[in-house]
C-alpha positions in Angstrom: 14.3 -7.1 110.3 16.1 -10.4 111.2 18.6 -11.6 108.5 17.3 -14.8 107.0 19.0 -17.6 105.0 18.2 -17.3 101.3 16.4 -20.2 99.7 16.8 -20.3 95.9 14.5 -22.4 93.7 15.1 -21.9 90.0 14.7 -18.3 89.2 12.9 -17.5 92.5 14.6 -16.4 95.7 13.0 -16.4 99.1 14.8 -14.1 101.5 16.2 -11.9 98.8 15.6 -8.3 97.8 12.4 -9.0 95.9 9.1 -10.4 97.2 8.5 -13.9 96.0 5.0 -15.1 94.8 3.6 -18.6 95.1 0.6 -18.8 92.9 -1.6 -21.4 91.1 -4.8 -23.4 91.5 -5.6 -25.3 94.7 -5.6 -28.6 92.8 -4.9 -29.8 89.3 -8.3 -29.9 87.5 -7.2 -30.6 83.9 -4.1 -30.6 81.8 -5.4 -27.7 79.6 -6.6 -25.6 82.5 -3.3 -26.1 84.4 -1.2 -25.2 81.3 -3.3 -22.1 80.5 -3.1 -20.7 84.1 0.6 -21.5 84.4 1.4 -19.8 81.1 -0.5 -16.7 82.0 1.2 -16.5 85.4 4.6 -16.8 83.8 3.8 -14.0 81.3 2.5 -11.8 84.1 5.5 -12.4 86.3 7.8 -11.5 83.4 5.9 -8.3 82.7 6.2 -7.2 86.3 9.7 -8.6 86.9 8.2 -10.7 89.7 9.7 -13.8 91.3 7.2 -16.7 90.7 6.8 -20.3 91.9 3.9 -22.1 90.4 1.8 -24.3 92.8 -0.8 -27.0 92.3 -1.7 -30.1 94.2 -1.9 -33.5 92.6 -4.1 -34.7 95.5 -6.1 -32.9 98.2 -6.2 -35.6 100.8 -7.8 -33.4 103.5 -11.0 -32.4 101.7 -14.1 -32.0 104.0 -16.2 -34.7 102.5 -15.4 -38.1 101.0 -17.0 -37.3 97.6 -15.1 -34.0 97.1 -12.8 -33.7 94.1 -9.2 -34.6 95.1 -7.2 -34.3 91.9 -5.6 -36.6 89.4 -3.3 -38.5 91.9 0.4 -38.9 92.3 1.6 -40.3 89.0 -0.6 -38.3 86.6 -0.3 -35.2 88.7 3.5 -35.2 88.8 3.5 -35.8 85.0 1.4 -32.6 84.5 3.6 -30.6 86.9 6.7 -31.8 85.0 5.2 -30.5 81.8 4.5 -27.1 83.4 8.1 -27.0 84.7 9.6 -28.1 81.4 7.4 -26.0 79.1 7.5 -22.7 81.1 10.8 -23.0 83.0 9.1 -22.0 86.2 9.9 -23.6 89.6 7.0 -25.7 90.9 5.6 -26.4 94.4 3.3 -29.2 95.4 1.9 -30.8 98.6 2.8 -34.3 99.8 0.7 -36.1 102.4 2.7 -39.3 103.0 6.4 -40.0 103.6 6.6 -42.3 100.6 5.5 -39.5 98.2 8.5 -37.4 99.0 11.1 -39.5 97.1 8.7 -40.1 94.3 8.0 -36.4 93.8 11.7 -35.6 94.0 12.8 -38.3 91.5 10.1 -37.2 89.0 11.9 -33.9 88.2 8.5 -32.2 88.4 8.9 -30.1 91.6 11.4 -27.8 93.3 9.6 -27.3 96.6 7.8 -29.9 98.7 5.0 -28.5 100.8 3.9 -29.9 104.1 0.1 -29.2 104.7 -0.8 -27.4 107.9 -2.7 -30.3 109.3 0.5 -32.5 108.9 3.2 -30.0 110.1 4.0 -32.1 113.2 4.3 -35.4 111.4 8.0 -36.2 112.0 8.3 -39.0 109.4 6.8 -36.8 106.7 9.1 -33.8 107.5 12.2 -36.0 107.6 11.3 -37.7 104.3 10.8 -34.3 102.6 14.0 -33.0 104.1 16.0 -36.0 102.9 15.2 -35.3 99.3 17.3 -32.2 99.4 14.5 -30.2 97.8 13.3 -27.0 99.5 10.6 -27.7 102.0 7.8 -25.3 102.7 5.9 -26.0 105.9 2.6 -24.4 106.6 2.1 -23.6 110.3 -0.8 -25.6 111.7 -3.9 -23.7 112.6 -3.5 -25.3 116.0 0.1 -24.2 116.7 1.6 -21.1 118.2 4.3 -19.6 115.9 7.1 -20.3 118.4 6.2 -24.0 118.3 7.4 -24.1 114.7 10.9 -24.1 116.1 10.5 -27.9 116.7 9.4 -28.3 113.1 12.5 -26.5 111.9 14.6 -28.7 114.2 13.3 -31.9 112.6 14.1 -30.7 109.1 17.5 -29.4 110.1 18.2 -32.7 111.9 17.7 -34.5 108.6 20.4 -32.3 107.0 18.3 -29.8 105.1 18.4 -26.1 105.6 16.4 -25.1 102.6 13.4 -24.3 104.7 10.4 -21.9 104.1 7.7 -21.3 106.8 4.2 -20.3 105.8 1.5 -18.6 108.0 -2.0 -19.5 107.0 -4.1 -18.4 109.9 -5.0 -19.8 113.3 -8.2 -21.4 114.5 -10.6 -18.9 116.0 -13.5 -20.9 117.3 -15.4 -23.1 114.9 -15.2 -22.6 111.1 -13.1 -19.5 111.3 -9.5 -18.4 111.2 -7.6 -15.3 112.3 -4.3 -14.0 110.9 -2.0 -12.8 113.7 0.7 -10.7 112.0 3.0 -11.2 115.0 3.3 -14.8 113.9 5.2 -13.7 110.8 7.8 -11.9 113.0 8.1 -14.8 115.5 8.8 -17.4 112.8 11.2 -15.1 110.9 13.4 -15.1 114.0 14.3 -18.7 113.3 16.4 -17.4 110.4 14.4 -18.8 107.5 12.2 -17.1 104.9 8.5 -16.6 105.9 5.6 -16.6 103.5 2.0 -15.4 104.1 -0.7 -17.5 102.7 -3.4 -14.9 102.0 -6.1 -17.1 100.5 -6.1 -19.8 103.2 -6.0 -17.3 106.0 -9.5 -16.1 105.0 -10.8 -19.7 104.7 -13.7 -20.9 106.8 -12.8 -24.6 107.3 -15.8 -26.8 106.8 -17.9 -23.6 107.0 -20.0 -24.4 103.9 -21.3 -27.8 105.0 -19.7 -30.4 102.7 -16.8 -28.0 101.8 -14.8 -25.1 103.2 -16.1 -21.6 102.8 -14.2 -18.4 103.0 -14.0 -14.6 102.5 -11.7 -14.4 99.5 -12.4 -10.7 99.0 -10.4 -9.9 102.1 -7.3 -11.9 101.0 -5.6 -8.9 99.2 -6.0 -6.7 102.3 -4.5 -9.3 104.6 -1.6 -9.7 102.1 -0.9 -6.0 102.2 -0.8 -6.1 106.0 1.5 -9.1 105.9 3.9 -7.5 103.5 3.9 -4.3 105.5 4.7 -6.3 108.6 7.6 -8.0 106.8 7.6 -11.3 104.8 9.7 -12.8 102.1 6.8 -14.1 100.0 3.1 -14.2 99.5 1.1 -17.4 98.7 -2.1 -16.9 96.7 -4.2 -19.5 95.1 -5.7 -18.2 91.8 -8.1 -19.5 89.2 -9.4 -18.2 85.8 -12.9 -18.5 87.2 -13.0 -19.0 91.0 -16.7 -19.7 91.0 -16.1 -22.8 89.0 -13.0 -24.1 90.9 -13.3 -27.7 92.1 -11.6 -26.9 95.4 -11.5 -23.8 97.7 -13.5 -21.7 95.3 -14.5 -19.2 98.0 -11.0 -18.1 98.6 -9.2 -18.1 95.2 -8.2 -14.8 93.6 -9.4 -14.3 90.1 -6.4 -14.2 87.8 -7.6 -11.0 86.2 -7.1 -9.3 89.6 -3.5 -10.4 90.2 -1.7 -7.7 88.3 -3.0 -5.0 90.5 -2.6 -7.0 93.7 1.0 -7.9 92.9 2.0 -4.4 91.9 0.6 -3.1 95.2 2.4 -5.7 97.3 5.7 -5.1 95.6 5.4 -1.4 96.2 4.8 -2.0 99.9 7.7 -4.5 100.1 10.1 -2.0 98.5 8.9 0.7 101.0 9.5 -1.4 104.1 12.3 -3.7 103.0 
């Protein structure tokens, strides 16, 4: 395995001895729902001794249809995420979609990692703005990019003076309305010297495959996560929900919270075996 630079965010470490988990809902749906899920995730992580980053989006700007639920927006969303961070002491990750959101999110004290969505991973101004905050930057590899092309993305962030970089694989376009996860991508990106995360739930997504929304095969996400950890990654990204069938975004792919304990235990065992 290639030695990678460690990226520390609060109590979580990417590129360390332990496998890191990024988990939470696709989008903030309500204050109470977000707090309940965050609290349960923190308790579970403590029980298992797992390294956790809580994730939730304040806005999903790339929804399939114009009338799809997007979230509470920048100001209200960051306030909710700050409450999660303050109440539970857990590091927080959220997406940004425009360069101007980077400094606002960083100044809010609500987040530890700024995430660049896959569709926007080549947007230079967005990458530079995120890098200049000094926060860790997690970039999802675009479905349209070869893994070696992410070297240019890394170069843009490094050029802005930031080496707190995490790279995430979330599948590659395979015809229309389908993705495929190429495990070689994980190894290629890790050669850049930064931690690599596998996004299990988005890798089984079927973009736009359900008409006005994305479909997916969430039941296969744990299996792909096992394959990714066996291949060699530093973290696993899994969206979760108390009741995925009622989720307001990406319900076809989210893992039910009640299933996480078993999934995480298995992944940690595999990681320890191959580390």
